[in-house]
C-alpha positions as CSV (number, residue, x, y, z in Angstrom):
1,M,97.4,89.0,133.3
2,L,101.2,90.0,131.9
3,I,102.2,92.5,134.5
4,R,101.4,90.2,136.8
5,K,104.2,87.8,135.0
6,G,106.4,90.9,135.1
7,A,106.1,92.7,131.7
8,S,106.2,96.1,131.2
9,I,102.9,97.6,129.5
10,H,102.0,101.2,129.9
11,E,98.1,101.3,131.0
12,T,97.3,103.1,127.2
13,A,98.8,100.5,125.7
14,E,96.3,97.6,124.2
15,V,97.7,93.9,123.7
16,G,96.1,91.5,121.9
17,K,95.8,87.7,122.3
18,V,99.7,87.3,122.3
19,N,102.0,84.4,122.8
20,I,104.7,84.5,124.8
21,E,107.4,82.0,125.1
22,G,110.4,83.0,128.1
23,P,110.2,85.0,131.1
24,K,107.5,88.1,130.9
25,K,109.7,90.6,132.9
26,L,112.0,91.1,129.2
27,F,108.6,92.6,127.4
28,T,108.2,96.7,127.3
29,V,105.9,97.9,126.3
30,G,105.1,101.6,124.6
31,A,102.1,104.7,125.3
32,F,99.5,104.2,123.3
33,S,101.1,101.2,121.3
34,F,98.7,98.1,120.1
35,L,99.8,94.4,120.2
36,G,97.5,92.2,117.4
37,K,97.6,88.4,117.6
38,V,101.3,87.8,117.8
39,K,104.1,85.3,119.1
40,L,107.1,86.7,120.9
41,A,110.1,84.4,121.9
42,L,112.0,86.1,124.8
43,H,115.7,84.7,125.3
44,E,116.3,88.5,125.5
45,E,114.6,92.4,125.9
46,I,112.2,93.5,123.7
47,I,111.3,97.0,124.0
48,V,108.1,98.0,121.7
49,G,108.2,102.6,121.8
50,N,104.9,104.2,121.9
51,Y,102.3,105.1,119.2
52,T,103.5,101.3,117.6
53,C,101.2,98.3,115.5
54,I,101.9,95.4,115.2
55,N,99.6,93.7,113.3
56,D,97.9,89.9,113.5
57,G,100.5,86.9,112.7
58,A,103.7,89.3,114.0
59,V,106.7,86.6,115.1
60,L,109.4,88.4,117.0
61,L,112.3,85.9,118.2
62,T,115.2,87.1,120.3
63,G,117.1,84.0,120.0
64,S,118.5,81.1,117.3
65,H,121.1,79.1,116.2
66,D,124.5,80.2,115.0
67,I,124.4,78.8,111.2
68,Y,128.6,78.8,111.4
69,D,129.2,77.5,114.6
70,P,129.8,74.0,114.2
71,L,128.1,72.9,118.2
72,W,125.3,75.2,116.7
73,R,124.9,77.0,119.9
74,H,122.2,79.5,121.1
75,K,123.0,83.0,120.1
76,R,120.5,85.8,121.4
77,A,120.1,89.5,121.2
78,K,117.3,91.8,122.3
79,I,114.9,93.7,119.5
80,I,114.1,97.1,120.1
81,I,111.0,99.2,118.4
82,D,111.2,102.6,118.2
83,D,108.2,105.0,118.1
84,Y,105.9,104.7,115.2
85,V,106.6,102.0,113.6
86,W,104.5,99.6,112.1
87,I,104.9,96.0,111.2
88,G,102.6,94.5,108.6
89,T,100.8,91.3,108.9
90,D,103.2,88.2,109.5
91,A,105.9,89.8,109.6
92,M,109.3,88.4,111.2
93,I,111.6,89.8,113.1
94,L,114.9,88.5,113.8
95,P,117.4,88.5,116.7
96,G,119.4,91.5,117.2
97,V,117.3,93.9,114.8
98,H,116.7,97.2,115.7
99,L,113.6,99.0,114.0
100,G,114.1,103.0,113.5
101,R,111.3,105.1,114.4
102,G,108.6,105.3,112.1
103,C,109.3,102.5,109.6
104,V,107.2,99.9,108.4
105,V,107.6,96.5,108.0
106,G,105.8,94.7,105.0
107,A,103.4,91.9,105.7
108,R,105.2,89.1,105.7
109,A,108.9,90.6,105.5
110,V,111.6,88.7,107.3
111,V,113.3,91.4,108.8
112,S,117.2,90.5,109.4
113,K,119.4,93.6,109.5
114,S,118.2,96.7,111.6
115,V,115.8,99.2,109.9
116,G,116.5,103.1,109.9
117,E,114.5,105.9,110.8
118,G,111.1,106.2,108.1
119,E,112.5,103.0,106.3
120,I,109.7,100.8,104.5
121,V,110.9,96.9,104.0
122,V,109.9,94.4,102.7
123,G,110.0,91.2,101.4
124,N,112.5,87.7,102.7
125,P,114.6,88.9,103.8
126,A,113.4,92.1,103.7
127,K,114.7,95.3,101.0
128,T,114.3,98.8,101.5
129,L,112.0,101.1,99.4
130,A,113.4,103.5,97.5
131,N,111.5,105.9,99.4
132,K,110.8,106.9,102.7
133,R,107.5,108.0,105.2
134,L,107.4,110.8,106.8
135,V,108.5,111.1,110.6
136,E,106.2,113.8,111.7
137,F,103.0,111.9,113.0
138,K,100.1,112.9,114.4
139,Y,98.0,109.3,114.8
140,N,97.4,106.8,117.5
141,P,96.8,103.2,116.7
142,C,95.1,102.7,119.6
143,E,92.3,105.6,119.1
144,F,91.6,104.0,115.6
145,L,90.9,100.7,116.9
146,A,88.8,102.1,120.4
147,S,86.6,103.6,117.4
148,N,86.2,100.8,115.2
149,Q,85.8,98.9,118.2
150,A,83.4,101.5,119.3
151,W,81.5,101.1,116.0
152,L,81.4,97.7,115.6
153,K,80.2,96.3,119.0
154,G,77.7,100.1,119.1
């Protein structure tokens, strides 16, 4: 249904109950990526790379208001999510954020600034942990999901 409305979703991606506000043509999902029950506000593009996992409750916002503008005008900026990114449950990604390859956003983190390759961020506002994640990966989040569904459904 999302594809019919203009979204670009790779045939191997798994997209759950996604609540999308805005033009679907601004939404792109790469190969073997998984999105659970997430909310997307599409004022600008959201580009999800390959082998990425976005857990339930995550919110991605590409628009907000400029708190420093006396007229409180709307501002927009796209969100780019590289390959092998993992966004934890109930995390929020704000306009203009670029999540680098293999980074991890902890559950309930609020990310207002871009995150580098392999970085792990947690908290509100999101802060980088001292350790970094490996950036050579060999997993497929959709494969994990498929095996779980086969086990659960028989």
